[in-house]
N, C-alpha and C positions, 0 to 999 in steps of 0.2 A: 295380552297387556307386555308379555315377555319381548315381542318383536315391536312392537312399538318402542320399547325401551332401547331395545337395539340398534332401531333405528337412530333414535336420538342422538345415541352415543357415539355411532360411526358417523353422522352430522357433524357432531362437536368436532371430534377428532378433525375430520377432515377441512373445518374450518379452521381450527386454530393449527394447521401446518403452515407453514407458509415458506416458499422458500429465498433465498437472501437477495435474489435478482428483483422481487416483486417489488412494483413502486419503485424499481431504481430511477434517483433524478441525478448524478453525476457519476465520475471517474472515482474510481475508491483504490487510493494506492496504499500500500502498506511497505513496511522497510523488512527483510532479513539482512542480521548482519553476519556477512561472512567470511569475518575475518576474527581474530583470535584477543582483539582490545575490546572493551567496550563503547558502544558509541553515547557521548554524553549528550549531543544533539544531533541531529538531522534535520536540514533544512532543504526544502525541495522545493522549488521555485520561488514563491513568494517568501518574505519576510515572517509572514501568518503560519504556513505550513510547516509546523516543528513536530516533527519525532521524539519523543525525550527516551534516554534510560534504555540502549538495545543492548543486551548483554551475547558475547559470542555464540553464533547460532542460533538467535534467538528472532522472533517478528515483532514489530510494531504492531500497534493497533490501526486498523484501516483508517483514512482522513479521504475528506471527498471534497475530490476537486471538481470546479467548474469544466476545466478542461488542460489537458494534460498530451504529453506524447510518449514515444519508447522511450527516451532520454528528458531528461533536465537538467536545470543548473542545480547541483548539488553542492552542498554543505557541508561536512564533518566535521565537529567537536570533539576530540578525546583530549581531554584534559585540558591542556593551555595553547593546543596545536590543533590547526584548521587546515582539512585535506580539499581542494576544490575542484568539482569538475565545472567547467563552464561551456556550454554548447556554443559555438559560434553563431547560427542562426538554425530555422527551422524550415527556410525555403524548401517546398518538396515534399514536405512531413504531412503527415493526414494525422488528426486529433485523435486519440482514442476513443473508443467509444464507450457509452457508460457500461461499466462493468467491474470487475474485480481484478486487479494488478500487483503485483510485487516486484519492487526493486532490489535486488541482490546486491549487496554494496558489498566493496571489499580495497583495502586501502594497499597497494605495493609497498616493498622497502622502498621504493624511492620517492613516495609521498603521491604517488598519482593514485587518484577514485576510478575504480573498475567499478562500471553496472552493468549488470545482467538482468533484462528483463523479463518478465514471462506471465501469461496470463492465467489466471486463476479458475 
């Protein structure tokens, strides 16, 4: 009886464990604030994809995108200021595979947005 209970317990534990990549349907992107100011709002790509209230050296949660690249249109709002990274085009770029990625973002003294892409 103890052996049966042990096997049931092991089966429940194994079935309950799942990897975050299981049933992955899209490209998941989060933001890392690599600056010393709080980002009130970060728009990545389309206007619907908004990451909010990201403190210095902090991460946003992941948002799922249908398609994304190693770089993107970025609009960072800090107080009343907007800092924009505007790609010219994506010619020759390959869309990211489904998975988890981080866009590390910083703002230079001149107001330029720097994007550090990483695979999680």
